[in-house]
ZALOKE-53291 format. One record per residue (C-alpha): residue number from 1; chain; y, x, z. Coordinates in steps of 0.25 Angstrom, whole numbers. Layout:
<nodes>
<node NUM, 'A', <Y, X, Z>> ...
</nodes>
This chain:
<nodes>
<node 1, 'A', <-133, -89, 203>> <node 2, 'A', <-136, -91, 218>> <node 3, 'A', <-135, -83, 231>> <node 4, 'A', <-150, -83, 237>> <node 5, 'A', <-152, -83, 250>> <node 6, 'A', <-160, -70, 246>> <node 7, 'A', <-146, -64, 242>> <node 8, 'A', <-139, -69, 254>> <node 9, 'A', <-150, -60, 262>> <node 10, 'A', <-149, -48, 253>> <node 11, 'A', <-134, -44, 257>> <node 12, 'A', <-131, -29, 255>> <node 13, 'A', <-119, -26, 264>> <node 14, 'A', <-110, -16, 258>> <node 15, 'A', <-100, -8, 266>> <node 16, 'A', <-90, -7, 255>> <node 17, 'A', <-79, 3, 260>> <node 18, 'A', <-69, 3, 248>> <node 19, 'A', <-67, 3, 233>> <node 20, 'A', <-74, 16, 231>> <node 21, 'A', <-87, 10, 234>> <node 22, 'A', <-85, -1, 223>> <node 23, 'A', <-88, 10, 212>> <node 24, 'A', <-102, 10, 216>> <node 25, 'A', <-103, -3, 223>> <node 26, 'A', <-111, -8, 210>> <node 27, 'A', <-122, 0, 212>> <node 28, 'A', <-124, -5, 226>> <node 29, 'A', <-125, -20, 223>> <node 30, 'A', <-137, -26, 218>> <node 31, 'A', <-135, -36, 208>> <node 32, 'A', <-135, -51, 211>> <node 33, 'A', <-133, -47, 225>> <node 34, 'A', <-122, -50, 235>> <node 35, 'A', <-116, -39, 243>> <node 36, 'A', <-108, -39, 257>> <node 37, 'A', <-94, -33, 255>> <node 38, 'A', <-84, -33, 266>> <node 39, 'A', <-92, -46, 270>> <node 40, 'A', <-90, -52, 257>> <node 41, 'A', <-101, -57, 249>> <node 42, 'A', <-101, -50, 235>> <node 43, 'A', <-109, -53, 222>> <node 44, 'A', <-112, -41, 213>> <node 45, 'A', <-112, -50, 201>> <node 46, 'A', <-121, -46, 191>> <node 47, 'A', <-128, -57, 181>> <node 48, 'A', <-120, -68, 187>> <node 49, 'A', <-111, -75, 177>> <node 50, 'A', <-96, -77, 180>> <node 51, 'A', <-99, -92, 183>> <node 52, 'A', <-110, -88, 194>> <node 53, 'A', <-101, -79, 200>> <node 54, 'A', <-91, -90, 201>> <node 55, 'A', <-100, -99, 206>> <node 56, 'A', <-106, -90, 217>> <node 57, 'A', <-91, -88, 221>> <node 58, 'A', <-88, -102, 223>> <node 59, 'A', <-101, -104, 229>> <node 60, 'A', <-99, -95, 240>> <node 61, 'A', <-111, -87, 237>> <node 62, 'A', <-103, -75, 238>> <node 63, 'A', <-88, -70, 241>> <node 64, 'A', <-85, -60, 229>> <node 65, 'A', <-90, -52, 218>> <node 66, 'A', <-91, -36, 215>> <node 67, 'A', <-88, -33, 201>> <node 68, 'A', <-92, -19, 197>> <node 69, 'A', <-93, -10, 186>> <node 70, 'A', <-102, -6, 178>> <node 71, 'A', <-109, -19, 181>> <node 72, 'A', <-111, -28, 169>> <node 73, 'A', <-107, -42, 175>> <node 74, 'A', <-104, -51, 164>> <node 75, 'A', <-96, -60, 174>> <node 76, 'A', <-82, -61, 171>> <node 77, 'A', <-75, -56, 184>> <node 78, 'A', <-60, -58, 178>> <node 79, 'A', <-63, -73, 175>> <node 80, 'A', <-69, -75, 189>> <node 81, 'A', <-56, -68, 196>> <node 82, 'A', <-48, -78, 187>> <node 83, 'A', <-54, -90, 195>> <node 84, 'A', <-50, -96, 208>> <node 85, 'A', <-64, -92, 214>> <node 86, 'A', <-66, -89, 229>> <node 87, 'A', <-68, -74, 227>> <node 88, 'A', <-67, -68, 241>> <node 89, 'A', <-72, -52, 238>> <node 90, 'A', <-72, -45, 225>> <node 91, 'A', <-77, -31, 222>> <node 92, 'A', <-73, -24, 208>> <node 93, 'A', <-76, -10, 205>> <node 94, 'A', <-68, -8, 192>> <node 95, 'A', <-57, -18, 193>> <node 96, 'A', <-49, -10, 181>> <node 97, 'A', <-59, -15, 172>> <node 98, 'A', <-55, -30, 175>> <node 99, 'A', <-44, -39, 172>> <node 100, 'A', <-42, -38, 187>> <node 101, 'A', <-31, -48, 193>> <node 102, 'A', <-19, -41, 197>> <node 103, 'A', <-15, -51, 208>> <node 104, 'A', <-28, -52, 215>> <node 105, 'A', <-24, -62, 226>> <node 106, 'A', <-19, -71, 216>> <node 107, 'A', <-31, -70, 208>> <node 108, 'A', <-42, -71, 219>> <node 109, 'A', <-36, -79, 230>> <node 110, 'A', <-49, -79, 240>> <node 111, 'A', <-51, -63, 238>> <node 112, 'A', <-53, -56, 251>> <node 113, 'A', <-61, -43, 248>> <node 114, 'A', <-57, -35, 235>> <node 115, 'A', <-63, -21, 231>> <node 116, 'A', <-58, -15, 219>> <node 117, 'A', <-61, -2, 214>> <node 118, 'A', <-54, 6, 202>> <node 119, 'A', <-42, -3, 202>> <node 120, 'A', <-35, -5, 189>> <node 121, 'A', <-22, -13, 186>> <node 122, 'A', <-12, -18, 195>> <node 123, 'A', <-18, -27, 206>> <node 124, 'A', <-11, -33, 218>> <node 125, 'A', <-18, -35, 231>> <node 126, 'A', <-12, -46, 241>> <node 127, 'A', <-16, -60, 248>> <node 128, 'A', <-20, -66, 260>> <node 129, 'A', <-36, -66, 257>> <node 130, 'A', <-39, -51, 253>> <node 131, 'A', <-46, -45, 266>> <node 132, 'A', <-54, -32, 260>> <node 133, 'A', <-48, -24, 249>> <node 134, 'A', <-55, -12, 244>> <node 135, 'A', <-47, -5, 231>> <node 136, 'A', <-45, 9, 225>> <node 137, 'A', <-31, 11, 224>> <node 138, 'A', <-21, 10, 212>> <node 139, 'A', <-7, 11, 209>> <node 140, 'A', <-7, -2, 203>> <node 141, 'A', <-13, -9, 215>> <node 142, 'A', <-3, -18, 222>> <node 143, 'A', <-3, -23, 238>> <node 144, 'A', <2, -36, 243>> <node 145, 'A', <1, -43, 257>> <node 146, 'A', <-13, -42, 261>> <node 147, 'A', <-14, -49, 275>> <node 148, 'A', <-28, -51, 275>> <node 149, 'A', <-33, -38, 271>> <node 150, 'A', <-42, -32, 282>> <node 151, 'A', <-49, -21, 274>> <node 152, 'A', <-45, -12, 265>> <node 153, 'A', <-51, 0, 257>> <node 154, 'A', <-42, 7, 247>> <node 155, 'A', <-45, 19, 239>> <node 156, 'A', <-35, 30, 234>> <node 157, 'A', <-23, 22, 240>> <node 158, 'A', <-10, 29, 241>> <node 159, 'A', <-3, 31, 253>> <node 160, 'A', <10, 22, 249>> <node 161, 'A', <0, 11, 245>> <node 162, 'A', <-7, 11, 259>> <node 163, 'A', <6, 9, 266>> <node 164, 'A', <8, -3, 256>> <node 165, 'A', <-6, -9, 259>> <node 166, 'A', <-4, -7, 274>> <node 167, 'A', <9, -16, 274>> <node 168, 'A', <2, -26, 267>> <node 169, 'A', <-12, -27, 273>> <node 170, 'A', <-9, -25, 288>> <node 171, 'A', <-21, -32, 292>> <node 172, 'A', <-31, -22, 287>> <node 173, 'A', <-42, -17, 297>> <node 174, 'A', <-51, -10, 288>> <node 175, 'A', <-45, 2, 280>> <node 176, 'A', <-51, 11, 271>> <node 177, 'A', <-43, 22, 262>> <node 178, 'A', <-50, 31, 252>> <node 179, 'A', <-45, 42, 243>> <node 180, 'A', <-34, 52, 244>> <node 181, 'A', <-22, 43, 240>> <node 182, 'A', <-18, 41, 254>> <node 183, 'A', <-9, 53, 262>> <node 184, 'A', <-6, 44, 274>> <node 185, 'A', <-10, 32, 282>> <node 186, 'A', <5, 28, 283>> <node 187, 'A', <5, 12, 284>> <node 188, 'A', <-9, 11, 291>> <node 189, 'A', <-1, 8, 304>> <node 190, 'A', <2, -6, 298>> <node 191, 'A', <-12, -9, 299>> <node 192, 'A', <-12, -13, 313>> <node 193, 'A', <-27, -19, 314>> <node 194, 'A', <-33, -8, 306>> <node 195, 'A', <-47, -4, 313>> <node 196, 'A', <-55, 3, 302>> <node 197, 'A', <-50, 15, 293>> <node 198, 'A', <-58, 24, 284>> <node 199, 'A', <-51, 36, 277>> <node 200, 'A', <-58, 42, 265>> <node 201, 'A', <-54, 53, 257>> <node 202, 'A', <-41, 53, 260>> <node 203, 'A', <-38, 68, 256>> <node 204, 'A', <-22, 66, 258>> <node 205, 'A', <-22, 61, 271>> <node 206, 'A', <-17, 70, 282>> <node 207, 'A', <-13, 60, 294>> <node 208, 'A', <-20, 48, 301>> <node 209, 'A', <-9, 48, 313>> <node 210, 'A', <-4, 34, 308>> <node 211, 'A', <-18, 28, 312>> <node 212, 'A', <-14, 30, 327>> <node 213, 'A', <-5, 16, 323>> <node 214, 'A', <-19, 9, 320>> <node 215, 'A', <-24, 8, 335>> <node 216, 'A', <-35, -2, 330>> <node 217, 'A', <-42, 8, 321>> <node 218, 'A', <-57, 8, 326>> <node 219, 'A', <-63, 14, 315>> <node 220, 'A', <-59, 26, 307>> <node 221, 'A', <-66, 33, 297>> <node 222, 'A', <-61, 46, 289>> <node 223, 'A', <-70, 51, 278>> <node 224, 'A', <-66, 64, 269>> <node 225, 'A', <-52, 64, 275>> <node 226, 'A', <-50, 79, 279>> <node 227, 'A', <-35, 82, 280>> <node 228, 'A', <-30, 72, 292>> <node 229, 'A', <-22, 81, 301>> <node 230, 'A', <-21, 71, 313>> <node 231, 'A', <-34, 67, 315>> <node 232, 'A', <-36, 71, 330>> <node 233, 'A', <-22, 64, 335>> <node 234, 'A', <-24, 52, 327>> <node 235, 'A', <-38, 48, 332>> <node 236, 'A', <-34, 49, 346>> <node 237, 'A', <-23, 37, 343>> <node 238, 'A', <-35, 27, 339>> <node 239, 'A', <-38, 20, 352>> <node 240, 'A', <-48, 10, 345>> <node 241, 'A', <-55, 20, 336>> <node 242, 'A', <-70, 17, 338>> <node 243, 'A', <-76, 23, 324>> <node 244, 'A', <-73, 36, 318>> <node 245, 'A', <-80, 43, 307>> <node 246, 'A', <-75, 55, 301>> <node 247, 'A', <-83, 59, 288>> <node 248, 'A', <-80, 72, 279>> <node 249, 'A', <-67, 75, 287>> <node 250, 'A', <-66, 90, 285>> <node 251, 'A', <-65, 97, 298>> <node 252, 'A', <-62, 94, 313>> <node 253, 'A', <-61, 102, 324>> <node 254, 'A', <-68, 94, 334>> <node 255, 'A', <-70, 79, 340>> <node 256, 'A', <-58, 80, 350>> <node 257, 'A', <-53, 68, 343>> <node 258, 'A', <-64, 59, 349>> <node 259, 'A', <-59, 62, 362>> <node 260, 'A', <-50, 50, 364>> <node 261, 'A', <-57, 40, 355>> <node 262, 'A', <-68, 29, 359>> <node 263, 'A', <-75, 29, 347>> <node 264, 'A', <-90, 22, 345>> <node 265, 'A', <-92, 29, 332>> <node 266, 'A', <-89, 42, 328>> <node 267, 'A', <-95, 49, 314>> <node 268, 'A', <-90, 64, 310>> <node 269, 'A', <-97, 67, 297>> <node 270, 'A', <-97, 78, 287>> <node 271, 'A', <-85, 84, 294>> <node 272, 'A', <-84, 98, 301>> <node 273, 'A', <-81, 97, 315>> <node 274, 'A', <-79, 111, 323>> <node 275, 'A', <-84, 104, 336>> <node 276, 'A', <-93, 92, 336>> <node 277, 'A', <-95, 90, 349>> <node 278, 'A', <-86, 81, 359>> <node 279, 'A', <-88, 73, 372>> <node 280, 'A', <-83, 61, 365>> <node 281, 'A', <-94, 61, 356>> <node 282, 'A', <-102, 56, 368>> <node 283, 'A', <-95, 43, 369>> <node 284, 'A', <-96, 39, 355>> <node 285, 'A', <-107, 30, 353>> <node 286, 'A', <-110, 33, 338>> <node 287, 'A', <-107, 47, 333>> <node 288, 'A', <-112, 55, 321>> <node 289, 'A', <-108, 68, 317>> <node 290, 'A', <-113, 78, 306>> 
</nodes>
């Protein structure tokens, strides 16, 4: 198998925003094609043999694989994982169906990006190479030191697990928390380099006041989080905030929280606002309100 010039010019860039997307990722990815995920070239293996995939990785034709169910790929992923391959990126939708290594850093020493959904079995995440991690949280997951991790997307994480992760991956700059597991953001102040934060469907979350201790946050996206009680007073304490997107956030009385912000982009969608006019809207470069 060779990576033709036509394939090189046929990249489809995917903004993969978390483990929840992997469940339908196989529907998006054409067979025998290479996709871009977080900047890595990912092969959607289909007709290739295990030997061909091995050769493609060693030949630097792509950086990694997406292994999805119910794809009927005859290749042997566990066999590939047992080899000392330069596998930089791996996306797996149903690792519970595979004999997945519990010590990921030990088995895949070159791994930089890992996306897993529906994790089964005990898996430990640690190492100096892992830069991007997107997972659905489970009680059998363990976290060691991850000093190189800069991007984390985690679904259904508990408050205790989140605090633990923050102490072991302090260089995270892009964070996405999904689901109702976290009741607080305690621990996030350890992420002094945090620049982008997305909070989605976190029904237990009542306070975001700890974000005032993250002065470098430039982008804040809040999706379907409706019970935050200190929303206004916290936003005023984010001096670097440039992008604010509020989607399906229930009800707001007004846009007074914009007064002391210097935003470049503001979105308020599917959110009921009693008063949708405010002088501060005029100085924002890009505004969308519905």
